[in-house]
C-alpha positions as CSV (number, residue, x, y, z in Angstrom):
1,M,-3.6,-34.7,-20.0
2,E,-3.1,-30.9,-19.6
3,L,-4.3,-29.4,-16.0
4,W,-6.0,-26.2,-16.0
5,F,-7.4,-23.8,-12.9
6,T,-10.9,-22.0,-13.8
7,E,-12.1,-19.3,-11.5
8,K,-15.9,-18.2,-12.8
9,H,-15.8,-14.5,-12.6
10,T,-19.7,-13.8,-14.2
11,K,-22.0,-16.1,-16.1
12,N,-20.0,-15.4,-19.4
13,V,-16.3,-15.4,-18.0
14,N,-14.0,-17.5,-16.9
15,F,-10.0,-17.2,-15.8
16,S,-8.3,-19.9,-16.7
17,I,-4.3,-20.7,-15.7
18,K,-2.6,-23.9,-16.9
19,V,-1.3,-26.0,-14.2
20,D,1.9,-27.9,-14.2
21,R,1.4,-29.1,-10.7
22,Q,-0.4,-29.1,-7.3
23,L,1.9,-28.4,-4.3
24,Y,-0.9,-28.8,-1.6
25,S,-4.2,-29.2,-0.8
26,S,-5.9,-29.0,2.6
27,Q,-9.5,-27.9,4.0
28,S,-9.2,-26.4,7.0
29,E,-11.6,-25.6,9.6
30,F,-12.4,-22.4,7.7
31,Q,-11.6,-23.0,4.0
32,R,-10.1,-25.3,1.5
33,I,-6.6,-24.0,0.5
34,D,-4.8,-24.7,-2.4
35,I,-1.4,-23.8,-3.7
36,F,-0.3,-24.7,-7.3
37,E,2.6,-24.3,-9.9
38,S,1.8,-22.9,-13.4
39,P,4.2,-21.9,-16.3
40,E,2.9,-18.8,-16.9
41,F,2.2,-16.8,-13.2
42,G,4.7,-19.2,-11.1
43,R,3.0,-20.3,-7.8
44,F,-0.6,-19.4,-6.9
45,L,-2.9,-20.2,-3.8
46,T,-6.4,-20.4,-4.0
47,L,-9.0,-20.4,-1.4
48,D,-12.4,-21.9,-1.6
49,G,-11.6,-22.2,-5.4
50,F,-10.7,-18.5,-5.8
51,M,-7.5,-16.6,-7.1
52,M,-5.7,-14.7,-3.5
53,L,-2.4,-14.3,-5.4
54,T,0.3,-15.4,-8.1
55,E,3.8,-15.2,-7.8
56,K,4.2,-13.3,-11.1
57,D,1.5,-10.4,-10.0
58,E,1.2,-10.4,-6.1
59,F,3.9,-7.5,-5.7
60,I,1.1,-5.1,-7.5
61,Y,-1.3,-5.8,-4.7
62,H,1.0,-6.0,-2.0
63,E,3.1,-2.8,-2.3
64,M,-0.5,-0.7,-3.2
65,I,-1.6,-2.0,0.5
66,A,1.1,-1.1,2.1
67,H,3.2,1.8,0.2
68,V,0.6,4.4,-0.2
69,P,-0.5,5.1,3.6
70,M,3.0,4.7,4.9
71,A,3.8,7.7,2.1
72,V,0.9,9.9,3.7
73,N,2.6,8.9,7.6
74,P,5.5,7.8,7.3
75,S,5.8,8.3,11.1
76,A,3.9,5.1,11.8
77,K,5.1,2.8,14.3
78,R,2.2,0.5,15.2
79,I,0.5,-1.6,12.4
80,L,-2.1,-4.0,12.3
81,V,-2.8,-6.4,9.7
82,I,-6.2,-8.4,9.1
83,G,-5.7,-11.2,6.8
84,G,-2.9,-11.5,4.9
85,G,-1.8,-14.7,6.2
86,D,0.2,-15.2,2.8
87,G,2.7,-12.7,4.4
88,G,2.8,-10.3,1.5
89,A,1.8,-7.0,2.9
90,V,3.7,-7.7,6.3
91,R,6.7,-7.9,3.9
92,E,6.4,-4.7,2.4
93,L,5.8,-3.0,6.2
94,T,9.0,-5.1,7.3
95,R,10.5,-2.2,4.7
96,Y,9.9,0.3,7.1
97,P,12.4,0.4,9.5
98,G,10.7,3.1,11.4
99,I,8.0,0.6,12.0
100,E,8.2,-0.7,15.8
101,R,5.1,-3.3,15.6
102,I,3.4,-5.1,13.4
103,D,0.8,-7.3,14.6
104,L,-1.1,-9.9,11.8
105,V,-4.7,-11.4,12.4
106,E,-5.4,-14.3,10.5
107,I,-8.3,-16.6,11.1
108,D,-6.6,-19.8,9.8
109,R,-3.4,-21.0,11.0
110,E,-2.7,-23.4,7.8
111,V,-2.6,-20.4,5.4
112,V,0.0,-19.2,7.2
113,E,1.6,-22.5,7.5
114,A,0.8,-22.9,4.0
115,C,2.7,-20.4,2.5
116,K,5.6,-20.1,4.4
117,K,6.5,-23.8,3.1
118,Y,5.7,-23.4,-0.5
119,L,4.9,-19.4,-1.2
120,P,8.6,-18.0,0.8
121,Q,8.3,-15.2,-2.2
122,T,5.6,-13.5,0.0
123,A,6.2,-14.8,3.3
124,C,10.0,-14.4,3.8
125,R,9.1,-11.6,6.6
126,L,7.0,-13.7,8.9
127,D,9.8,-14.3,11.1
128,D,10.8,-10.4,11.5
129,P,11.1,-10.0,15.4
130,R,8.9,-6.9,14.9
131,V,5.6,-9.1,13.9
132,R,3.4,-10.9,16.0
133,V,0.8,-13.5,14.4
134,F,-2.4,-14.2,16.4
135,Y,-4.4,-17.0,15.1
136,E,-8.2,-15.7,15.5
137,D,-11.0,-14.1,14.3
138,G,-10.1,-10.0,13.6
139,L,-13.6,-9.1,14.0
140,R,-13.5,-10.1,17.9
141,F,-9.6,-9.0,17.9
142,V,-10.5,-5.2,17.5
143,R,-13.5,-4.9,20.0
144,D,-11.2,-4.2,22.8
145,K,-8.9,-2.2,21.0
146,R,-8.3,1.7,21.8
147,D,-6.3,4.3,20.3
148,E,-3.8,1.2,19.4
149,Y,-2.6,1.4,15.9
150,D,-1.2,4.2,13.7
151,L,-2.5,2.1,10.6
152,I,-5.2,-0.7,9.9
153,L,-4.2,-2.8,7.2
154,V,-7.8,-5.2,6.1
155,D,-6.1,-7.5,3.8
156,S,-9.1,-9.9,3.7
157,T,-10.7,-12.3,1.3
158,D,-14.2,-11.4,-0.4
159,P,-17.2,-10.3,1.4
160,F,-18.2,-14.6,2.3
161,G,-17.0,-17.5,4.0
162,P,-14.5,-16.3,6.5
163,G,-14.2,-12.5,5.6
164,E,-17.8,-12.0,5.7
165,G,-17.5,-10.4,9.4
166,L,-14.7,-7.9,8.1
167,F,-17.1,-6.0,5.7
168,T,-20.2,-5.2,8.4
169,K,-20.5,-1.6,10.0
170,E,-19.3,-2.8,13.6
171,F,-16.4,-4.0,12.2
172,Y,-15.1,-1.1,11.0
173,G,-16.8,1.3,13.9
174,N,-14.4,-1.0,15.9
175,C,-11.2,-0.4,13.8
176,F,-12.2,3.9,14.3
177,K,-11.8,3.4,17.9
178,A,-8.5,1.1,17.7
179,L,-7.2,3.9,15.3
180,D,-5.2,6.6,16.9
181,E,-6.4,10.5,15.8
182,D,-3.9,10.1,12.8
183,G,-4.9,7.0,12.4
184,I,-5.6,5.1,8.9
185,L,-7.7,2.5,7.7
186,V,-6.8,0.3,4.3
187,N,-9.5,-1.7,3.4
188,Q,-9.9,-4.7,0.3
189,Q,-13.0,-4.4,-1.4
190,E,-12.0,-6.7,-4.3
191,S,-12.5,-5.0,-8.3
192,P,-15.3,-2.8,-9.3
193,F,-14.9,-4.3,-13.0
194,Y,-18.2,-6.7,-13.1
195,H,-21.2,-5.1,-12.0
196,N,-22.0,-7.2,-9.1
197,D,-18.0,-6.8,-7.6
198,A,-19.1,-3.0,-8.3
199,V,-22.6,-3.3,-5.9
200,A,-20.6,-5.1,-3.2
201,M,-18.1,-2.5,-3.3
202,Q,-20.8,0.3,-3.2
203,R,-22.0,-1.4,0.0
204,A,-18.8,-1.9,2.1
205,H,-17.9,1.7,1.2
206,Q,-21.2,2.8,2.6
207,R,-20.6,1.1,5.9
208,I,-17.2,2.6,6.2
209,V,-18.9,6.6,5.7
210,Q,-21.2,5.8,8.4
211,S,-18.2,4.8,10.7
212,F,-15.8,7.4,9.9
213,R,-17.8,10.0,8.5
214,L,-16.3,13.1,10.7
215,R,-12.9,12.2,9.5
216,F,-13.6,12.0,5.7
217,K,-13.7,15.8,5.6
218,K,-9.8,15.5,6.5
219,I,-8.0,13.8,3.6
220,A,-4.8,14.8,4.3
221,P,-2.7,15.1,6.0
222,G,-4.8,14.2,8.9
223,G,-7.8,12.3,9.6
224,R,-8.3,8.7,9.5
225,L,-9.1,7.6,5.5
226,A,-8.6,4.6,3.4
227,G,-5.9,4.3,0.7
228,G,-3.6,1.8,-1.8
229,G,-0.2,1.7,-4.3
230,M,3.6,2.5,-5.1
231,E,6.5,1.0,-6.8
232,S,8.8,-2.4,-7.4
233,F,11.7,-3.2,-4.8
234,G,13.9,-5.9,-4.6
235,P,12.3,-9.4,-3.3
236,C,12.5,-8.5,0.6
237,D,15.0,-5.2,0.2
238,P,14.2,-2.9,3.6
239,I,13.6,0.7,2.5
240,L,16.5,3.2,4.2
């Protein structure tokens, strides 16, 4: 019997991947976590039935979210990653020898532990000595931070479930305060390919503008802004 994973995109569109076997399944305090192995995309992670990444194409997202802001501000030394328990964004950041500290804030410890065991391609740098992992709510974590980070990557799930609080005006305002004068915010907002997703992106964008409006006038070189993309490297090679 063939096994398939299917994610519903819209009432008219489903996305399916043939599955060889299920490697991991758990209901954590926050969400259902599943890891599958497939013949076409390798291993892939889903949370609450939604695709988070596949081994075949995760580099596209993780390189985009990390390398463009580092190209804009290559002197960034203090980095905050909110979400991203799979470790892919952290992996890309650890390629930069000039980065001194990477704080990873992930609400669900089980996601990190599962990815360390079953998705080492993305989680291979979570033990880097510059990485500190905090298992707590990102919304609460940034509330008392002031001028502490050069770069914040919001590598969250979509705006429901555990990630819902990371799409609010309060959260973006706190991120603004947590950044230093030339700090950069990069925020995952899903894809505008489908109408409902495009509407959700517009709402999130408006909340960001309300918090960062004084800085959006300065696109480069200074100012606090948002970004994404870069080219491919080896699995865990440093950037020299």
